[in-house]
TIRO-2110 file (N, C-alpha, C; in Angstrom, 1 decimal):
// TIRO-2110
0.9, -1.2, 0.0, N, 1, A
0.0, 0.0, 0.0, CA, 1, A
0.9, 1.2, 0.0, C, 1, A
0.7, 2.1, -0.9, N, 2, A
1.5, 3.3, -1.0, CA, 2, A
1.0, 4.3, 0.0, C, 2, A
2.0, 4.8, 0.8, N, 3, A
1.6, 5.9, 1.7, CA, 3, A
1.5, 7.2, 1.1, C, 3, A
0.7, 8.1, 1.7, N, 4, A
0.6, 9.5, 1.1, CA, 4, A
1.9, 10.2, 1.1, C, 4, A
2.1, 11.0, 0.1, N, 5, A
3.3, 11.7, 0.1, CA, 5, A
3.2, 12.9, 1.1, C, 5, A
4.4, 13.1, 1.8, N, 6, A
4.4, 14.1, 2.8, CA, 6, A
5.8, 14.6, 3.0, C, 6, A
6.0, 15.9, 3.3, N, 7, A
7.2, 16.5, 3.5, CA, 7, A
7.8, 16.0, 4.9, C, 7, A
9.0, 15.5, 4.9, N, 8, A
9.7, 15.2, 6.2, CA, 8, A
11.1, 15.6, 6.1, C, 8, A
11.7, 15.9, 7.3, N, 9, A
13.1, 16.4, 7.4, CA, 9, A
14.0, 15.3, 7.5, C, 9, A
14.2, 14.5, 6.4, N, 10, A
15.1, 13.4, 6.4, CA, 10, A
16.1, 13.7, 5.3, C, 10, A
17.4, 13.3, 5.6, N, 11, A
18.4, 13.5, 4.6, CA, 11, A
18.2, 12.6, 3.3, C, 11, A
18.2, 13.2, 2.2, N, 12, A
17.9, 12.5, 0.9, CA, 12, A
18.9, 13.0, -0.1, C, 12, A
19.7, 12.1, -0.6, N, 13, A
20.7, 12.5, -1.6, CA, 13, A
20.3, 11.9, -2.9, C, 13, A
20.1, 12.7, -4.0, N, 14, A
19.7, 12.3, -5.3, CA, 14, A
20.7, 12.8, -6.3, C, 14, A
21.1, 12.0, -7.2, N, 15, A
21.9, 12.5, -8.3, CA, 15, A
21.1, 13.2, -9.3, C, 15, A
21.8, 14.1, -10.1, N, 16, A
21.0, 14.8, -11.1, CA, 16, A
21.1, 14.4, -12.6, C, 16, A
21.9, 13.3, -12.7, N, 17, A
22.1, 12.8, -14.1, CA, 17, A
21.8, 11.3, -14.2, C, 17, A
21.0, 10.9, -15.1, N, 18, A
20.9, 9.5, -15.4, CA, 18, A
22.1, 8.9, -16.0, C, 18, A
22.7, 7.9, -15.4, N, 19, A
23.9, 7.3, -16.0, CA, 19, A
23.4, 6.2, -16.9, C, 19, A
23.6, 6.4, -18.2, N, 20, A
23.0, 5.4, -19.2, CA, 20, A
23.8, 4.1, -19.0, C, 20, A
22.9, 3.0, -18.9, N, 21, A
23.4, 1.7, -18.7, CA, 21, A
24.0, 1.4, -17.4, C, 21, A
23.7, 2.1, -16.4, N, 22, A
24.3, 1.8, -15.0, CA, 22, A
25.2, 2.9, -14.5, C, 22, A
26.3, 2.5, -14.0, N, 23, A
27.2, 3.5, -13.4, CA, 23, A
28.2, 4.1, -14.4, C, 23, A
28.6, 5.3, -14.3, N, 24, A
29.5, 5.9, -15.1, CA, 24, A
30.4, 6.8, -14.2, C, 24, A
31.6, 7.0, -14.7, N, 25, A
32.6, 7.8, -13.9, CA, 25, A
32.7, 9.2, -14.2, C, 25, A
32.0, 9.6, -15.4, N, 26, A
32.2, 11.0, -15.8, CA, 26, A
31.0, 11.9, -15.5, C, 26, A
30.1, 11.5, -14.5, N, 27, A
29.0, 12.2, -14.1, CA, 27, A
29.4, 13.4, -13.4, C, 27, A
28.7, 14.5, -13.5, N, 28, A
29.0, 15.7, -12.7, CA, 28, A
28.7, 15.4, -11.2, C, 28, A
29.3, 16.2, -10.2, N, 29, A
29.1, 15.9, -8.8, CA, 29, A
27.5, 16.0, -8.5, C, 29, A
26.9, 15.0, -7.8, N, 30, A
25.5, 15.1, -7.6, CA, 30, A
25.2, 16.2, -6.6, C, 30, A
24.1, 16.9, -6.7, N, 31, A
23.7, 17.9, -5.8, CA, 31, A
22.6, 17.4, -4.9, C, 31, A
22.8, 17.8, -3.6, N, 32, A
21.8, 17.4, -2.6, CA, 32, A
20.4, 18.0, -2.9, C, 32, A
19.4, 17.2, -2.7, N, 33, A
18.0, 17.7, -2.9, CA, 33, A
17.5, 18.1, -1.5, C, 33, A
16.7, 19.1, -1.5, N, 34, A
16.0, 19.6, -0.2, CA, 34, A
15.4, 18.3, 0.5, C, 34, A
15.8, 18.0, 1.7, N, 35, A
15.2, 16.8, 2.3, CA, 35, A
13.7, 16.9, 2.5, C, 35, A
13.2, 18.1, 2.5, N, 36, A
11.7, 18.3, 2.7, CA, 36, A
10.9, 17.6, 1.6, C, 36, A
11.6, 17.3, 0.5, N, 37, A
10.9, 16.6, -0.7, CA, 37, A
10.9, 15.2, -0.6, C, 37, A
11.3, 14.6, 0.5, N, 38, A
11.4, 13.2, 0.7, CA, 38, A
10.0, 12.6, 0.6, C, 38, A
9.9, 11.4, 0.1, N, 39, A
8.7, 10.6, -0.1, CA, 39, A
8.7, 9.3, 0.7, C, 39, A
7.7, 9.0, 1.4, N, 40, A
7.6, 7.8, 2.1, CA, 40, A
6.7, 6.8, 1.3, C, 40, A
7.1, 5.6, 1.1, N, 41, A
6.3, 4.7, 0.3, CA, 41, A
6.6, 3.2, 0.7, C, 41, A
5.8, 2.3, 0.5, N, 42, A
6.0, 0.9, 0.6, CA, 42, A
6.1, 0.3, -0.9, C, 42, A
7.0, -0.6, -1.1, N, 43, A
7.0, -1.3, -2.3, CA, 43, A
5.7, -2.1, -2.5, C, 43, A
5.0, -2.0, -3.7, N, 44, A
3.8, -2.7, -4.0, CA, 44, A
4.1, -3.9, -4.8, C, 44, A
4.6, -3.7, -6.0, N, 45, A
4.8, -4.9, -6.9, CA, 45, A
6.1, -5.7, -6.5, C, 45, A
7.1, -5.1, -5.9, N, 46, A
8.3, -5.8, -5.5, CA, 46, A
8.1, -6.5, -4.2, C, 46, A
8.0, -7.8, -4.2, N, 47, A
7.9, -8.6, -3.0, CA, 47, A
9.0, -9.6, -2.8, C, 47, A
9.7, -10.1, -3.9, N, 48, A
10.7, -11.0, -3.7, CA, 48, A
11.7, -11.0, -4.9, C, 48, A
12.8, -11.7, -4.8, N, 49, A
13.7, -11.8, -5.9, CA, 49, A
14.5, -13.1, -5.9, C, 49, A
14.9, -13.6, -7.0, N, 50, A
15.6, -14.9, -7.1, CA, 50, A
17.0, -14.7, -6.5, C, 50, A
17.3, -15.4, -5.5, N, 51, A
18.5, -15.4, -4.8, CA, 51, A
19.7, -16.0, -5.6, C, 51, A
20.8, -15.4, -5.7, N, 52, A
22.0, -16.0, -6.4, CA, 52, A
22.3, -17.3, -5.6, C, 52, A
22.3, -18.4, -6.3, N, 53, A
22.6, -19.8, -5.7, CA, 53, A
21.4, -20.5, -5.5, C, 53, A
20.2, -20.0, -5.7, N, 54, A
19.0, -20.7, -5.5, CA, 54, A
18.0, -20.1, -4.5, C, 54, A
16.8, -20.4, -4.6, N, 55, A
15.8, -19.9, -3.7, CA, 55, A
15.4, -18.5, -4.0, C, 55, A
14.6, -17.9, -3.0, N, 56, A
14.2, -16.5, -3.2, CA, 56, A
14.4, -15.8, -1.9, C, 56, A
14.5, -14.5, -1.9, N, 57, A
14.5, -13.7, -0.7, CA, 57, A
13.3, -12.8, -0.8, C, 57, A
12.5, -12.7, 0.3, N, 58, A
11.3, -12.0, 0.3, CA, 58, A
11.4, -10.8, 1.3, C, 58, A
10.9, -9.7, 0.8, N, 59, A
10.9, -8.4, 1.7, CA, 59, A
10.2, -8.7, 3.0, C, 59, A
9.1, -9.4, 3.0, N, 60, A
8.4, -9.5, 4.2, CA, 60, A
9.2, -10.3, 5.3, C, 60, A
10.1, -11.1, 4.8, N, 61, A
11.0, -11.9, 5.8, CA, 61, A
11.9, -11.0, 6.5, C, 61, A
12.1, -9.8, 6.0, N, 62, A
13.1, -8.8, 6.6, CA, 62, A
12.4, -7.8, 7.5, C, 62, A
11.0, -7.9, 7.6, N, 63, A
10.2, -6.9, 8.3, CA, 63, A
10.6, -7.0, 9.8, C, 63, A
10.6, -5.9, 10.5, N, 64, A
11.1, -5.8, 11.9, CA, 64, A
12.5, -5.4, 12.0, C, 64, A
13.3, -5.4, 10.9, N, 65, A
14.6, -4.9, 10.9, CA, 65, A
14.7, -3.6, 10.1, C, 65, A
15.8, -2.8, 10.3, N, 66, A
16.1, -1.8, 9.4, CA, 66, A
16.8, -2.5, 8.2, C, 66, A
16.4, -2.2, 7.0, N, 67, A
17.0, -2.8, 5.9, CA, 67, A
17.6, -1.8, 4.9, C, 67, A
18.8, -2.2, 4.4, N, 68, A
19.5, -1.4, 3.3, CA, 68, A
19.4, -2.3, 2.1, C, 68, A
18.6, -1.9, 1.1, N, 69, A
18.6, -2.5, -0.2, CA, 69, A
19.5, -1.8, -1.1, C, 69, A
20.5, -2.5, -1.7, N, 70, A
21.5, -1.9, -2.6, CA, 70, A
21.3, -2.4, -4.0, C, 70, A
21.1, -1.5, -4.9, N, 71, A
20.9, -1.8, -6.3, CA, 71, A
22.3, -1.6, -7.0, C, 71, A
22.9, -2.6, -7.6, N, 72, A
24.3, -2.5, -8.1, CA, 72, A
24.5, -3.4, -9.3, C, 72, A
25.6, -3.3, -9.9, N, 73, A
26.1, -4.2, -10.8, CA, 73, A
27.5, -4.7, -10.4, C, 73, A
28.1, -5.6, -11.1, N, 74, A
29.4, -6.2, -10.7, CA, 74, A
30.5, -5.6, -11.4, C, 74, A
30.3, -4.8, -12.5, N, 75, A
31.3, -4.5, -13.5, CA, 75, A
31.7, -3.0, -13.5, C, 75, A
30.9, -2.1, -13.0, N, 76, A
31.3, -0.7, -13.1, CA, 76, A
32.1, -0.3, -11.9, C, 76, A
33.1, 0.7, -12.1, N, 77, A
34.0, 1.1, -11.0, CA, 77, A
33.2, 1.7, -9.8, C, 77, A
32.2, 2.5, -10.0, N, 78, A
31.5, 3.1, -8.8, CA, 78, A
30.9, 2.0, -7.9, C, 78, A
30.3, 1.0, -8.5, N, 79, A
29.7, -0.1, -7.8, CA, 79, A
30.7, -0.9, -7.1, C, 79, A
31.9, -1.2, -7.8, N, 80, A
32.9, -2.0, -7.2, CA, 80, A
33.6, -1.2, -6.1, C, 80, A
33.8, 0.1, -6.2, N, 81, A
34.4, 0.9, -5.2, CA, 81, A
33.5, 1.0, -4.0, C, 81, A
32.2, 0.9, -4.1, N, 82, A
31.3, 0.9, -3.0, CA, 82, A
31.2, -0.4, -2.3, C, 82, A
31.7, -1.5, -2.9, N, 83, A
31.5, -2.8, -2.2, CA, 83, A
32.1, -2.9, -0.8, C, 83, A
33.3, -2.4, -0.6, N, 84, A
33.9, -2.5, 0.8, CA, 84, A
33.0, -1.7, 1.8, C, 84, A
32.4, -0.6, 1.4, N, 85, A
31.5, 0.1, 2.3, CA, 85, A
30.3, -0.7, 2.6, C, 85, A
29.8, -1.4, 1.6, N, 86, A
28.6, -2.2, 1.8, CA, 86, A
29.0, -3.2, 2.9, C, 86, A
30.1, -3.9, 2.7, N, 87, A
30.5, -4.9, 3.7, CA, 87, A
30.7, -4.3, 5.1, C, 87, A
31.4, -3.1, 5.1, N, 88, A
31.7, -2.5, 6.4, CA, 88, A
30.3, -2.1, 7.1, C, 88, A
29.4, -1.5, 6.4, N, 89, A
28.1, -1.2, 7.0, CA, 89, A
27.4, -2.4, 7.6, C, 89, A
27.4, -3.5, 6.8, N, 90, A
26.7, -4.7, 7.2, CA, 90, A
27.3, -5.3, 8.5, C, 90, A
28.6, -5.3, 8.5, N, 91, A
29.3, -5.9, 9.6, CA, 91, A
29.2, -5.0, 10.8, C, 91, A
29.1, -3.7, 10.7, N, 92, A
29.0, -2.8, 11.8, CA, 92, A
27.6, -2.9, 12.5, C, 92, A
26.5, -3.2, 11.7, N, 93, A
25.2, -3.1, 12.2, CA, 93, A
24.4, -4.4, 12.3, C, 93, A
25.0, -5.5, 11.8, N, 94, A
24.3, -6.7, 11.6, CA, 94, A
23.7, -7.3, 12.9, C, 94, A
24.3, -7.0, 14.0, N, 95, A
23.9, -7.6, 15.3, CA, 95, A
22.8, -6.6, 16.0, C, 95, A
22.3, -5.6, 15.3, N, 96, A
21.4, -4.7, 15.8, CA, 96, A
20.1, -4.6, 15.0, C, 96, A
19.5, -5.8, 14.6, N, 97, A
18.3, -5.8, 13.8, CA, 97, A
18.5, -5.0, 12.5, C, 97, A
19.6, -5.3, 11.9, N, 98, A
19.9, -4.6, 10.6, CA, 98, A
20.1, -5.7, 9.5, C, 98, A
19.6, -5.5, 8.4, N, 99, A
19.8, -6.4, 7.3, CA, 99, A
20.1, -5.7, 6.0, C, 99, A
20.9, -6.3, 5.2, N, 100, A
21.2, -5.7, 3.9, CA, 100, A
20.9, -6.7, 2.8, C, 100, A
20.4, -6.2, 1.7, N, 101, A
20.1, -7.1, 0.5, CA, 101, A
20.6, -6.4, -0.7, C, 101, A
21.5, -7.1, -1.4, N, 102, A
22.1, -6.6, -2.7, CA, 102, A
21.2, -7.1, -3.9, C, 102, A
20.7, -6.2, -4.7, N, 103, A
20.0, -6.5, -5.9, CA, 103, A
20.9, -6.2, -7.1, C, 103, A
21.3, -7.3, -7.8, N, 104, A
22.3, -7.2, -8.8, CA, 104, A
21.7, -7.1, -10.2, C, 104, A
22.1, -6.1, -11.0, N, 105, A
21.6, -5.9, -12.4, CA, 105, A
22.7, -6.1, -13.3, C, 105, A
22.8, -7.2, -14.0, N, 106, A
23.8, -7.5, -14.9, CA, 106, A
23.4, -7.3, -16.4, C, 106, A
24.4, -7.0, -17.2, N, 107, A
24.1, -6.7, -18.6, CA, 107, A
24.1, -8.0, -19.5, C, 107, A
24.7, -9.1, -19.0, N, 108, A
24.8, -10.3, -19.7, CA, 108, A
23.4, -10.9, -19.9, C, 108, A
23.2, -11.4, -21.2, N, 109, A
21.9, -12.1, -21.5, CA, 109, A
21.9, -13.5, -21.0, C, 109, A
23.1, -14.1, -20.8, N, 110, A
23.1, -15.5, -20.4, CA, 110, A
23.0, -15.6, -18.9, C, 110, A
22.1, -16.3, -18.3, N, 111, A
21.8, -16.4, -16.9, CA, 111, A
23.0, -17.0, -16.2, C, 111, A
23.6, -18.0, -16.8, N, 112, A
24.7, -18.7, -16.1, CA, 112, A
25.9, -17.8, -16.1, C, 112, A
26.1, -17.0, -17.2, N, 113, A
27.2, -16.0, -17.1, CA, 113, A
27.0, -15.0, -16.1, C, 113, A
25.8, -14.5, -16.0, N, 114, A
25.5, -13.5, -14.9, CA, 114, A
25.8, -14.1, -13.5, C, 114, A
25.3, -15.3, -13.3, N, 115, A
25.5, -15.9, -12.0, CA, 115, A
27.1, -16.0, -11.7, C, 115, A
27.8, -16.4, -12.7, N, 116, A
29.3, -16.6, -12.5, CA, 116, A
29.9, -15.2, -12.1, C, 116, A
29.4, -14.2, -12.8, N, 117, A
29.9, -12.8, -12.6, CA, 117, A
29.6, -12.4, -11.1, C, 117, A
28.4, -12.7, -10.7, N, 118, A
28.0, -12.3, -9.3, CA, 118, A
28.8, -13.1, -8.3, C, 118, A
29.0, -14.4, -8.5, N, 119, A
29.8, -15.2, -7.6, CA, 119, A
31.2, -14.8, -7.5, C, 119, A
31.8, -14.3, -8.7, N, 120, A
33.2, -13.7, -8.6, CA, 120, A
33.2, -12.4, -7.8, C, 120, A
32.2, -11.6, -8.0, N, 121, A
32.1, -10.4, -7.2, CA, 121, A
32.0, -10.7, -5.7, C, 121, A
31.1, -11.6, -5.4, N, 122, A
31.0, -12.0, -4.0, CA, 122, A
32.3, -12.5, -3.3, C, 122, A
33.0, -13.3, -4.1, N, 123, A
34.2, -13.9, -3.6, CA, 123, A
35.3, -12.8, -3.5, C, 123, A
35.4, -12.0, -4.5, N, 124, A
36.5, -10.9, -4.5, CA, 124, A
36.3, -10.0, -3.3, C, 124, A
35.1, -9.5, -3.0, N, 125, A
34.8, -8.6, -2.0, CA, 125, A
34.3, -9.2, -0.7, C, 125, A
34.3, -10.5, -0.6, N, 126, A
33.8, -11.2, 0.6, CA, 126, A
32.5, -10.7, 1.1, C, 126, A
31.5, -10.7, 0.2, N, 127, A
30.2, -10.2, 0.4, CA, 127, A
29.5, -11.1, 1.4, C, 127, A
29.1, -10.7, 2.6, N, 128, A
28.5, -11.6, 3.6, CA, 128, A
26.9, -11.6, 3.6, C, 128, A
26.3, -10.6, 2.9, N, 129, A
24.9, -10.5, 2.9, CA, 129, A
24.3, -11.1, 1.6, C, 129, A
23.0, -11.3, 1.6, N, 130, A
22.4, -12.0, 0.4, CA, 130, A
22.4, -11.2, -0.8, C, 130, A
22.7, -11.8, -1.9, N, 131, A
22.6, -11.1, -3.2, CA, 131, A
21.6, -11.9, -4.1, C, 131, A
20.8, -11.1, -4.7, N, 132, A
19.7, -11.6, -5.6, CA, 132, A
19.7, -10.8, -6.9, C, 132, A
19.1, -11.4, -7.9, N, 133, A
19.0, -10.8, -9.2, CA, 133, A
17.8, -9.8, -9.1, C, 133, A
18.1, -8.5, -9.4, N, 134, A
17.1, -7.5, -9.2, CA, 134, A
16.0, -7.5, -10.3, C, 134, A
14.8, -7.5, -9.9, N, 135, A
13.6, -7.4, -10.8, CA, 135, A
13.6, -5.9, -11.3, C, 135, A
13.2, -5.8, -12.6, N, 136, A
13.1, -4.4, -13.1, CA, 136, A
11.9, -3.6, -12.4, C, 136, A
11.0, -4.3, -11.8, N, 137, A
9.9, -3.6, -11.2, CA, 137, A
10.4, -2.7, -10.0, C, 137, A
11.6, -3.1, -9.4, N, 138, A
12.1, -2.3, -8.3, CA, 138, A
12.4, -0.9, -8.8, C, 138, A
13.1, -0.8, -10.0, N, 139, A
13.4, 0.5, -10.6, CA, 139, A
12.1, 1.3, -10.9, C, 139, A
11.2, 0.6, -11.4, N, 140, A
9.9, 1.3, -11.8, CA, 140, A
9.3, 1.9, -10.6, C, 140, A
9.2, 1.2, -9.5, N, 141, A
8.6, 1.8, -8.2, CA, 141, A
9.5, 2.9, -7.6, C, 141, A
10.8, 2.7, -7.7, N, 142, A
11.7, 3.8, -7.2, CA, 142, A
11.5, 5.1, -8.0, C, 142, A
11.5, 5.0, -9.3, N, 143, A
11.3, 6.1, -10.2, CA, 143, A
9.9, 6.8, -9.9, C, 143, A
8.9, 6.0, -9.8, N, 144, A
7.6, 6.5, -9.6, CA, 144, A
7.4, 7.2, -8.3, C, 144, A
7.9, 6.5, -7.2, N, 145, A
7.6, 6.9, -5.9, CA, 145, A
8.6, 7.9, -5.3, C, 145, A
9.9, 7.7, -5.7, N, 146, A
10.9, 8.5, -5.1, CA, 146, A
11.8, 9.3, -6.1, C, 146, A
11.4, 9.3, -7.3, N, 147, A
12.1, 10.1, -8.3, CA, 147, A
13.5, 9.5, -8.6, C, 147, A
13.8, 8.3, -8.4, N, 148, A
15.1, 7.7, -8.7, CA, 148, A
15.4, 7.9, -10.2, C, 148, A
16.8, 8.0, -10.5, N, 149, A
17.2, 8.2, -11.8, CA, 149, A
17.7, 7.0, -12.5, C, 149, A
18.0, 6.0, -11.7, N, 150, A
18.6, 4.8, -12.3, CA, 150, A
20.1, 4.7, -12.1, C, 150, A
20.7, 5.6, -11.4, N, 151, A
22.1, 5.6, -11.1, CA, 151, A
22.5, 4.5, -10.1, C, 151, A
23.6, 3.8, -10.3, N, 152, A
24.0, 2.8, -9.4, CA, 152, A
25.4, 3.1, -8.9, C, 152, A
25.7, 2.7, -7.6, N, 153, A
24.9, 2.0, -6.7, CA, 153, A
23.8, 2.9, -6.1, C, 153, A
22.6, 2.3, -5.8, N, 154, A
21.6, 3.1, -5.2, CA, 154, A
21.3, 2.4, -3.9, C, 154, A
21.2, 3.1, -2.8, N, 155, A
20.9, 2.6, -1.4, CA, 155, A
19.6, 3.0, -1.1, C, 155, A
18.7, 2.1, -0.7, N, 156, A
17.3, 2.4, -0.2, CA, 156, A
17.2, 1.9, 1.2, C, 156, A
16.9, 2.8, 2.1, N, 157, A
16.8, 2.4, 3.5, CA, 157, A
15.3, 2.2, 3.9, C, 157, A
14.9, 1.0, 4.4, N, 158, A
13.6, 0.7, 4.9, CA, 158, A
13.6, 0.7, 6.4, C, 158, A
12.6, 1.3, 7.0, N, 159, A
12.5, 1.2, 8.5, CA, 159, A
11.9, -0.1, 8.9, C, 159, A
11.7, -0.3, 10.2, N, 160, A
11.2, -1.6, 10.7, CA, 160, A
9.8, -1.9, 10.2, C, 160, A
9.1, -1.0, 9.7, N, 161, A
7.8, -1.3, 9.2, CA, 161, A
7.8, -1.6, 7.7, C, 161, A
9.0, -1.6, 7.1, N, 162, A
9.0, -1.8, 5.7, CA, 162, A
8.8, -0.6, 4.8, C, 162, A
8.9, 0.6, 5.4, N, 163, A
8.6, 1.8, 4.6, CA, 163, A
10.0, 2.4, 4.1, C, 163, A
10.1, 2.7, 2.8, N, 164, A
11.2, 3.3, 2.3, CA, 164, A
11.3, 4.7, 2.8, C, 164, A
12.5, 5.0, 3.5, N, 165, A
12.6, 6.3, 4.1, CA, 165, A
13.7, 7.2, 3.5, C, 165, A
14.7, 6.6, 2.9, N, 166, A
15.9, 7.3, 2.4, CA, 166, A
16.4, 6.7, 1.1, C, 166, A
16.8, 7.5, 0.2, N, 167, A
17.4, 7.1, -1.0, CA, 167, A
18.7, 7.8, -1.3, C, 167, A
19.8, 7.0, -1.5, N, 168, A
21.1, 7.6, -1.9, CA, 168, A
21.5, 7.1, -3.3, C, 168, A
21.8, 7.9, -4.2, N, 169, A
22.2, 7.5, -5.5, CA, 169, A
23.6, 7.8, -5.8, C, 169, A
24.4, 6.8, -6.2, N, 170, A
25.8, 7.0, -6.5, CA, 170, A
26.7, 7.1, -5.3, C, 170, A
26.2, 7.4, -4.2, N, 171, A
26.9, 7.6, -2.9, CA, 171, A
28.2, 8.3, -3.2, C, 171, A
28.2, 9.7, -3.5, N, 172, A
29.4, 10.4, -3.7, CA, 172, A
30.2, 10.5, -2.5, C, 172, A
31.5, 10.8, -2.6, N, 173, A
32.4, 10.9, -1.5, CA, 173, A
31.9, 11.9, -0.5, C, 173, A
32.0, 11.6, 0.8, N, 174, A
31.5, 12.5, 1.8, CA, 174, A
30.1, 12.1, 2.4, C, 174, A
29.3, 11.3, 1.6, N, 175, A
28.0, 11.0, 2.0, CA, 175, A
28.0, 9.6, 2.8, C, 175, A
29.1, 9.0, 2.9, N, 176, A
29.1, 7.7, 3.6, CA, 176, A
28.7, 7.9, 5.0, C, 176, A
29.1, 8.9, 5.7, N, 177, A
28.7, 9.2, 7.1, CA, 177, A
27.2, 9.6, 7.2, C, 177, A
26.8, 10.3, 6.2, N, 178, A
25.3, 10.7, 6.1, CA, 178, A
24.5, 9.3, 6.1, C, 178, A
24.9, 8.4, 5.3, N, 179, A
24.2, 7.1, 5.2, CA, 179, A
24.3, 6.4, 6.5, C, 179, A
25.5, 6.3, 7.1, N, 180, A
25.6, 5.7, 8.5, CA, 180, A
24.7, 6.4, 9.5, C, 180, A
24.6, 7.7, 9.5, N, 181, A
23.8, 8.4, 10.5, CA, 181, A
22.3, 8.1, 10.3, C, 181, A
21.9, 7.9, 9.0, N, 182, A
20.5, 7.6, 8.7, CA, 182, A
20.2, 6.2, 9.3, C, 182, A
21.1, 5.3, 9.1, N, 183, A
20.9, 3.9, 9.6, CA, 183, A
20.8, 4.0, 11.1, C, 183, A
21.7, 4.7, 11.8, N, 184, A
21.6, 4.9, 13.3, CA, 184, A
20.3, 5.4, 13.7, C, 184, A
19.8, 6.5, 13.0, N, 185, A
18.5, 7.0, 13.4, CA, 185, A
17.3, 6.1, 13.2, C, 185, A
17.3, 5.3, 12.2, N, 186, A
16.3, 4.3, 11.9, CA, 186, A
16.4, 3.2, 13.0, C, 186, A
17.6, 2.8, 13.4, N, 187, A
17.7, 1.7, 14.4, CA, 187, A
17.2, 2.2, 15.7, C, 187, A
17.3, 3.5, 16.0, N, 188, A
16.8, 4.0, 17.3, CA, 188, A
15.3, 4.1, 17.3, C, 188, A
14.6, 4.0, 16.2, N, 189, A
13.2, 4.1, 16.2, CA, 189, A
12.6, 2.8, 16.6, C, 189, A
11.4, 2.8, 17.4, N, 190, A
10.8, 1.5, 17.8, CA, 190, A
10.1, 0.9, 16.6, C, 190, A
9.8, -0.4, 16.8, N, 191, A
9.0, -1.1, 15.9, CA, 191, A
7.6, -0.9, 16.2, C, 191, A
6.8, -0.3, 15.4, N, 192, A
5.4, 0.0, 15.6, CA, 192, A
4.6, -1.1, 15.0, C, 192, A
3.8, -1.9, 15.8, N, 193, A
3.0, -3.0, 15.2, CA, 193, A
1.9, -2.4, 14.3, C, 193, A
1.6, -3.2, 13.3, N, 194, A
0.4, -2.7, 12.4, CA, 194, A
-0.8, -2.5, 13.2, C, 194, A
-1.6, -1.5, 12.8, N, 195, A
-2.8, -1.1, 13.5, CA, 195, A
-3.8, -2.2, 13.4, C, 195, A
-3.8, -3.0, 12.4, N, 196, A
-4.8, -4.1, 12.3, CA, 196, A
-4.4, -5.4, 13.1, C, 196, A
-3.2, -5.4, 13.6, N, 197, A
-2.8, -6.6, 14.2, CA, 197, A
-2.8, -6.5, 15.7, C, 197, A
-3.9, -6.9, 16.3, N, 198, A
-4.1, -6.8, 17.8, CA, 198, A
-3.1, -7.6, 18.6, C, 198, A
-2.5, -8.6, 18.0, N, 199, A
-1.6, -9.5, 18.7, CA, 199, A
-0.2, -9.2, 18.4, C, 199, A
0.1, -8.1, 17.6, N, 200, A
1.4, -7.8, 17.2, CA, 200, A
2.3, -7.3, 18.3, C, 200, A
3.6, -7.7, 18.3, N, 201, A
4.5, -7.3, 19.4, CA, 201, A
5.1, -6.0, 19.0, C, 201, A
5.8, -5.4, 20.1, N, 202, A
6.3, -4.0, 19.9, CA, 202, A
7.7, -4.0, 19.3, C, 202, A
8.4, -5.2, 19.2, N, 203, A
9.7, -5.2, 18.7, CA, 203, A
10.1, -6.5, 18.0, C, 203, A
11.0, -6.4, 17.1, N, 204, A
11.5, -7.6, 16.4, CA, 204, A
10.5, -8.0, 15.3, C, 204, A
11.1, -8.9, 14.5, N, 205, A
10.3, -9.4, 13.4, CA, 205, A
9.2, -10.4, 13.9, C, 205, A
8.1, -10.4, 13.1, N, 206, A
7.0, -11.3, 13.6, CA, 206, A
7.4, -12.8, 13.5, C, 206, A
END
């Protein structure tokens, strides 16, 4: 269910240029957007994704945690440069009801070739969090609800209720701490049970 758009004072970093085909190195420095233009929403069409190595990962299974969804590919330098930061953030917060999910968008038409590329990426950077092949519907919802441009890597932060609260595109130098601060703030918020669930608990996943 999409939440009503409303102005909130949350840090929101948006790039101003669409990087054709994914990440590019020659983009101009992204400009910060007024945080009052932030939009809160829930994913509607995006519910799960095929996990690399088999099975599926479902968004509902992560509910109750603060979640960082990272949209990336394995071949561009900005995404590869951000990989150590992804690992560092996951290791830093993983014991505090924090989860991370990498949604990988590869250009290869061959599924087996894409899987091998992702496995090489995982091994090289010692990725400890789940990686899944990203559905295109994720981009459509991000563009419609949050004005995303398609630049990667893109970090989407979900609160404990599964509401998308922050979007960082490209993660330019200097914004790493802003991202960490936003994660800290979301972790400090309580888990509010759904209004319709009389038996819901106040904290932790159902």
